[in-house]
C-alpha positions as CSV (number, residue, x, y, z in Angstrom):
1,M,175.2,-116.5,-42.1
2,N,174.9,-114.4,-39.1
3,V,176.4,-110.8,-39.2
4,E,179.3,-110.4,-36.9
5,F,179.7,-106.7,-37.4
6,E,179.4,-104.1,-40.0
7,T,181.3,-100.8,-40.8
8,Q,180.8,-98.1,-43.5
9,R,183.0,-100.2,-45.7
10,L,182.7,-103.9,-44.7
11,I,180.4,-106.4,-43.6
12,V,181.6,-109.6,-41.7
13,Y,179.5,-112.7,-41.4
14,R,180.0,-115.8,-39.5
15,K,179.3,-119.0,-41.2
16,D,180.0,-122.2,-39.1
17,D,183.4,-121.7,-37.8
18,R,184.6,-119.2,-40.5
19,L,184.3,-115.5,-40.8
20,I,183.5,-114.2,-44.3
21,G,183.9,-110.6,-45.3
22,E,182.4,-108.4,-48.0
23,E,183.3,-105.0,-49.3
24,K,180.9,-102.3,-49.9
25,N,181.3,-100.3,-52.9
26,V,182.9,-97.3,-51.2
27,P,185.5,-95.5,-53.3
28,M,189.1,-95.7,-51.9
29,H,190.0,-92.1,-52.9
30,A,188.5,-88.9,-51.5
31,P,189.1,-86.2,-54.1
32,D,190.8,-83.1,-52.8
33,S,192.0,-84.6,-49.6
34,P,194.5,-82.6,-47.6
35,V,198.1,-83.5,-47.7
36,Y,200.7,-81.9,-45.3
37,I,204.5,-82.1,-45.8
38,G,206.5,-81.5,-42.7
39,E,210.2,-81.6,-41.8
40,I,211.7,-84.1,-39.5
41,T,213.8,-82.4,-37.0
42,S,216.1,-83.7,-34.2
43,D,212.8,-84.2,-32.3
44,V,211.5,-87.0,-34.5
45,R,208.5,-87.7,-32.2
46,G,207.5,-84.1,-31.9
47,S,207.7,-83.7,-35.7
48,I,205.4,-86.5,-36.2
49,M,202.9,-85.4,-33.6
50,D,202.9,-81.9,-35.1
51,A,202.2,-83.2,-38.6
52,L,199.2,-85.2,-37.4
53,E,197.9,-82.2,-35.8
54,R,198.3,-80.2,-39.0
55,I,195.8,-82.3,-40.7
56,E,193.6,-82.6,-37.7
57,A,194.0,-86.4,-37.6
58,Q,191.6,-86.6,-34.8
59,R,188.7,-85.8,-37.2
60,F,189.6,-89.1,-39.1
61,T,190.0,-91.4,-36.0
62,R,186.9,-90.3,-34.3
63,G,184.8,-93.1,-32.9
64,G,187.8,-95.4,-32.5
65,K,189.1,-97.0,-29.4
66,K,192.2,-98.6,-30.5
67,L,194.8,-97.4,-32.9
68,A,196.7,-99.9,-35.1
69,I,200.2,-98.5,-36.1
70,K,201.1,-100.7,-39.2
71,V,204.9,-100.4,-39.7
72,N,207.1,-101.9,-42.2
73,I,209.8,-104.0,-40.4
74,G,209.5,-107.3,-42.1
75,G,210.5,-105.9,-45.5
76,G,213.8,-104.4,-44.4
77,I,217.3,-105.4,-43.4
78,S,218.8,-104.7,-40.0
79,G,221.6,-102.1,-40.4
80,I,220.0,-100.5,-43.5
81,P,217.7,-97.9,-41.6
82,S,216.2,-96.6,-44.7
83,S,214.7,-100.1,-45.5
84,Y,212.3,-100.1,-42.6
85,T,210.0,-97.9,-40.5
86,D,212.0,-95.7,-38.1
87,P,210.9,-96.7,-34.6
88,E,211.0,-93.2,-33.4
89,T,208.3,-92.2,-35.9
90,A,206.1,-95.0,-34.5
91,A,206.7,-93.5,-31.1
92,G,205.6,-90.2,-32.3
93,V,202.3,-91.8,-33.5
94,A,201.8,-93.7,-30.4
95,M,202.2,-90.5,-28.2
96,W,199.7,-88.7,-30.5
97,A,197.3,-91.5,-29.9
98,F,197.6,-91.4,-26.1
99,D,197.0,-87.6,-26.3
100,N,193.8,-88.1,-28.2
101,G,192.3,-91.0,-26.1
102,L,193.2,-94.0,-28.4
103,E,194.9,-97.1,-27.3
104,P,197.8,-97.6,-29.7
105,F,199.5,-100.9,-30.7
106,V,202.3,-101.6,-33.2
107,C,201.6,-104.3,-35.8
108,E,203.1,-106.4,-38.6
109,A,202.7,-109.8,-40.0
110,D,205.2,-112.4,-40.6
111,M,207.0,-112.2,-43.9
112,R,208.7,-114.7,-46.3
113,G,212.0,-114.2,-44.6
114,F,211.3,-112.8,-41.3
115,R,208.9,-113.8,-38.5
116,M,207.9,-111.2,-36.0
117,T,209.9,-112.4,-33.1
118,P,211.2,-110.5,-30.0
119,R,214.6,-110.8,-31.5
120,L,213.5,-109.0,-34.6
121,L,211.8,-106.4,-32.7
122,E,214.9,-105.8,-30.7
123,K,217.1,-105.6,-33.8
124,R,214.8,-103.1,-35.6
125,G,214.8,-101.0,-32.5
126,Y,211.2,-101.4,-31.6
127,K,211.5,-103.2,-28.2
128,K,213.0,-100.2,-26.7
129,I,210.5,-97.7,-27.6
130,M,207.4,-100.1,-26.9
131,D,208.8,-100.8,-23.4
132,Q,209.4,-97.1,-22.9
133,L,205.8,-96.1,-23.8
134,N,204.1,-99.3,-22.8
135,V,202.8,-100.0,-26.3
136,P,202.1,-103.5,-27.2
137,F,203.1,-105.3,-30.4
138,V,200.6,-107.5,-32.2
139,N,201.6,-110.1,-34.8
140,L,198.9,-110.0,-37.4
141,S,199.7,-113.6,-38.5
142,E,198.1,-114.8,-35.3
143,G,194.5,-114.6,-34.3
144,E,191.1,-115.0,-36.1
145,M,191.0,-114.3,-39.8
146,V,188.3,-113.1,-42.3
147,E,188.1,-114.5,-45.7
148,F,187.5,-112.1,-48.6
149,E,186.7,-112.9,-52.3
150,V,188.8,-110.4,-54.2
151,E,188.7,-109.7,-58.1
152,G,191.9,-111.0,-59.6
153,L,192.6,-113.7,-57.0
154,D,191.5,-117.3,-57.5
155,F,191.6,-118.0,-53.7
156,P,190.2,-116.1,-50.6
157,L,192.3,-113.4,-49.2
158,L,192.9,-113.8,-45.5
159,I,192.5,-110.5,-43.4
160,P,193.3,-110.2,-39.8
161,K,189.9,-109.7,-37.9
162,L,191.4,-107.1,-35.7
163,M,192.1,-104.8,-38.6
164,T,188.5,-104.9,-39.7
165,E,186.8,-104.3,-36.3
166,P,184.6,-101.2,-35.9
167,D,186.7,-99.8,-33.0
168,V,190.0,-100.0,-34.6
169,R,191.5,-97.1,-36.6
170,I,194.6,-97.6,-38.8
171,V,197.8,-95.6,-39.4
172,S,199.8,-96.8,-42.3
173,L,203.3,-95.7,-41.3
174,A,205.6,-96.4,-44.1
175,T,209.1,-95.4,-45.2
176,P,209.3,-94.3,-48.9
177,K,211.1,-96.9,-51.0
178,H,211.6,-97.8,-54.5
179,H,210.5,-101.4,-55.3
180,W,211.8,-103.6,-58.1
181,E,208.4,-105.3,-58.7
182,C,205.8,-102.7,-58.0
183,G,207.9,-99.5,-58.7
184,V,207.4,-98.0,-55.2
185,T,206.3,-99.2,-51.8
186,L,204.4,-96.4,-49.9
187,T,201.3,-96.5,-47.6
188,Q,199.1,-98.8,-49.7
189,K,201.9,-101.4,-50.4
190,N,202.7,-101.2,-46.7
191,M,199.3,-102.7,-45.9
192,Y,200.2,-105.8,-48.0
193,G,202.6,-106.5,-45.1
194,A,199.6,-106.9,-43.0
195,L,198.3,-109.9,-44.8
196,P,198.7,-112.8,-42.4
197,E,199.9,-115.4,-44.9
198,Q,203.6,-115.7,-44.0
199,R,204.2,-117.4,-47.5
200,K,203.5,-114.2,-49.4
201,S,205.1,-116.0,-52.3
202,V,201.7,-117.3,-53.1
203,Y,200.8,-113.9,-54.3
204,H,203.8,-113.7,-56.7
205,R,203.5,-117.1,-58.6
206,K,200.5,-116.4,-60.8
207,G,201.6,-113.5,-62.9
208,Q,201.8,-109.7,-62.6
209,K,197.9,-109.1,-61.9
210,H,197.8,-111.5,-58.9
211,L,200.2,-109.5,-56.9
212,D,198.7,-106.2,-57.7
213,A,195.3,-107.5,-56.9
214,A,196.5,-108.6,-53.4
215,V,198.3,-105.3,-52.6
216,A,195.2,-103.2,-53.8
217,A,192.8,-105.4,-51.9
218,A,195.0,-105.2,-48.5
219,A,195.0,-101.5,-48.8
220,R,191.4,-101.2,-49.7
221,I,190.0,-103.6,-47.0
222,M,192.5,-102.5,-44.2
223,R,192.0,-98.9,-45.4
224,P,194.3,-96.5,-43.4
225,D,192.5,-93.7,-41.7
226,I,195.7,-91.9,-41.7
227,A,198.5,-92.5,-44.2
228,V,202.1,-91.4,-43.1
229,L,205.2,-91.5,-45.1
230,A,208.1,-90.6,-42.9
231,A,211.9,-91.0,-43.2
232,K,215.1,-89.5,-42.6
233,Q,216.4,-91.2,-45.8
234,I,214.5,-92.6,-48.9
235,C,215.4,-96.2,-49.8
236,G,216.5,-95.7,-53.4
237,G,217.4,-98.3,-56.0
238,L,216.6,-101.9,-55.6
239,G,214.2,-101.7,-52.8
240,P,212.6,-102.9,-50.6
241,H,215.8,-104.4,-49.1
242,L,219.0,-103.0,-50.6
243,C,219.0,-99.1,-50.5
244,V,220.9,-96.3,-51.9
245,P,220.2,-93.7,-49.0
246,I,218.8,-90.4,-50.2
247,N,218.5,-87.7,-47.4
248,F,214.8,-86.7,-47.1
249,Y,213.9,-85.8,-43.5
250,R,210.4,-85.2,-44.3
251,I,206.8,-86.4,-43.3
252,I,203.9,-86.7,-45.9
253,V,200.7,-87.2,-43.9
254,S,197.1,-87.4,-45.2
255,P,193.7,-89.0,-44.3
256,D,193.7,-90.4,-47.9
257,A,196.4,-93.1,-48.7
258,I,196.0,-92.6,-52.6
259,S,196.8,-89.0,-52.2
260,A,199.8,-89.5,-49.9
261,D,201.2,-92.1,-52.2
262,A,200.6,-89.9,-55.2
263,V,202.9,-87.3,-53.5
264,G,205.4,-89.9,-52.6
265,S,205.6,-91.4,-55.8
266,E,206.2,-88.0,-57.4
267,I,209.2,-87.5,-55.0
268,L,210.5,-91.0,-55.9
269,G,210.5,-90.2,-59.6
270,F,208.1,-93.0,-60.5
271,P,204.9,-92.2,-62.6
272,Y,201.8,-92.8,-60.5
273,D,199.9,-94.1,-63.5
274,K,202.2,-96.9,-63.6
275,V,201.7,-97.9,-60.0
276,A,199.3,-100.7,-60.7
277,H,197.8,-101.2,-57.3
278,A,197.1,-97.5,-56.9
279,Q,195.3,-97.5,-60.2
280,I,193.2,-100.4,-59.3
281,N,192.0,-98.6,-56.2
282,L,191.4,-95.3,-58.2
283,A,189.0,-97.5,-60.3
284,G,189.4,-95.1,-63.2
285,S,188.9,-91.9,-61.2
286,E,191.6,-89.0,-61.3
287,C,193.7,-88.6,-58.2
288,R,193.3,-85.0,-56.8
289,Y,194.7,-83.7,-53.6
290,R,195.6,-80.4,-52.1
291,I,198.9,-79.5,-50.3
292,L,198.1,-77.7,-47.1
293,E,199.5,-74.2,-46.5
294,G,202.5,-74.3,-44.5
295,S,203.8,-77.4,-45.9
296,A,207.6,-77.8,-46.4
297,S,209.1,-78.0,-49.9
298,V,211.0,-81.0,-51.1
299,P,214.6,-80.1,-52.2
300,D,215.1,-80.5,-56.0
301,D,218.1,-82.7,-55.3
302,V,216.1,-85.2,-53.5
303,K,213.9,-85.6,-56.7
304,E,216.8,-85.7,-58.9
305,K,218.6,-88.5,-56.9
306,S,215.4,-90.5,-56.6
307,L,214.8,-90.2,-60.4
308,K,218.5,-91.3,-61.0
309,H,218.2,-94.4,-58.8
310,R,214.7,-95.5,-59.4
311,V,213.5,-98.9,-60.9
312,E,212.6,-97.9,-64.4
313,P,208.9,-98.5,-64.9
314,Q,209.3,-100.7,-68.0
315,K,211.6,-103.0,-66.0
316,T,209.2,-104.0,-63.2
317,A,207.6,-106.8,-65.3
318,S,211.2,-108.1,-66.0
319,W,212.1,-108.1,-62.5
320,R,208.9,-110.0,-61.6
321,K,209.8,-112.7,-64.2
322,G,213.5,-112.7,-63.1
323,L,212.6,-113.1,-59.4
324,L,210.0,-115.7,-59.9
325,F,212.2,-118.7,-58.9
326,T,212.8,-117.1,-55.4
327,Y,209.1,-117.6,-54.7
328,Y,209.5,-121.4,-54.9
329,I,212.1,-121.6,-52.3
330,P,210.6,-123.6,-49.5
331,D,209.4,-121.2,-46.7
332,R,211.3,-122.9,-43.8
333,L,214.5,-122.7,-45.8
334,Q,213.9,-119.1,-46.7
335,V,213.4,-118.0,-43.0
336,W,216.5,-120.1,-41.9
337,L,218.6,-118.3,-44.5
338,A,217.2,-114.8,-43.8
339,T,217.6,-114.9,-40.1
340,R,221.2,-116.5,-40.2
341,F,222.6,-114.6,-43.1
342,E,220.9,-111.1,-42.9
343,F,224.3,-109.8,-42.0
344,V,225.5,-110.5,-45.6
345,A,222.8,-108.2,-47.2
346,T,223.8,-105.5,-44.6
347,A,227.5,-105.9,-45.7
348,V,226.6,-105.8,-49.4
349,N,224.6,-102.7,-48.9
350,K,227.3,-101.0,-47.0
351,L,230.0,-101.8,-49.7
352,F,228.1,-101.4,-52.9
353,F,224.9,-99.2,-52.4
354,A,225.4,-96.9,-49.4
355,P,228.6,-95.2,-50.9
356,R,226.4,-94.2,-53.9
357,G,224.0,-92.3,-51.6
358,D,224.0,-89.6,-48.9
359,E,225.5,-89.5,-45.4
360,P,222.8,-89.0,-42.8
361,K,222.7,-85.5,-41.2
362,G,224.2,-85.1,-37.8
């Protein structure tokens, strides 16, 4: 096998017409990593740019040429803003990238229900900001893939080659959500959405550990150089789709995804030691971080509401079993149903979930 390229964390070989990747034994967590909590003001883009400057993000993207802004838009529902990454936050990251000599692109992979079509980008509000800033969108389900053998999976995990290349730096830009199978979906879980396999049901069919292994490996192999949790409203309750909106208006940013997620998990009221994919990536070590001076506080009522509406830790296993049948729905049928009847989920959320939460400010 011939070495295609090598980074501090990965080696990628070419064997015949296939790319094979291997992980190096580099810990995912850097103890005592800085975490900054900022406020989202009416100037969302400026708020994001300021938060990135507070942690001196350029230190952690040094040596890169391109900046992949991995958003979560395939795991949300149009008309439920707290269920997907706010496009204005992506615009803020892109503007910061331009200011620091990087070429940004927004990226996401096809999901079980939604393919990354121009129509979806328009519905989620991304076409407007990308046209305005001249930022391209990359569908991570297209292009060359690298095969990784991962402990806990009995088939190779496909990773987009683009997300492993030496000159690409990654920002995982996620909205904090409860998740009925994983407890929470934060910056590590956001990288699971970058897996190119559109039939992501294959990771759900073989028991609890299969999914956790895939989520952990995706975050580890496509390791974010900067982890950002940013939202006007938290998606509480039966995330990642249906949401009880909880006013948040905060940004959590760190060069360490495990640290950012630990803070996010605490705010969401879900014990971090029960977040299985995070514990896999901690590999038995303790999560230690430091909140930077000047960080904003998180109001107590945000934590109280999050705790009230969370998925109970002991019920995530039950949800996985209860939802198992949905992962055997034929993929084409699921896409057909999701694209044509998305409005039903929006209406259900408006009638039964939104009234239990907060009205957005302004």
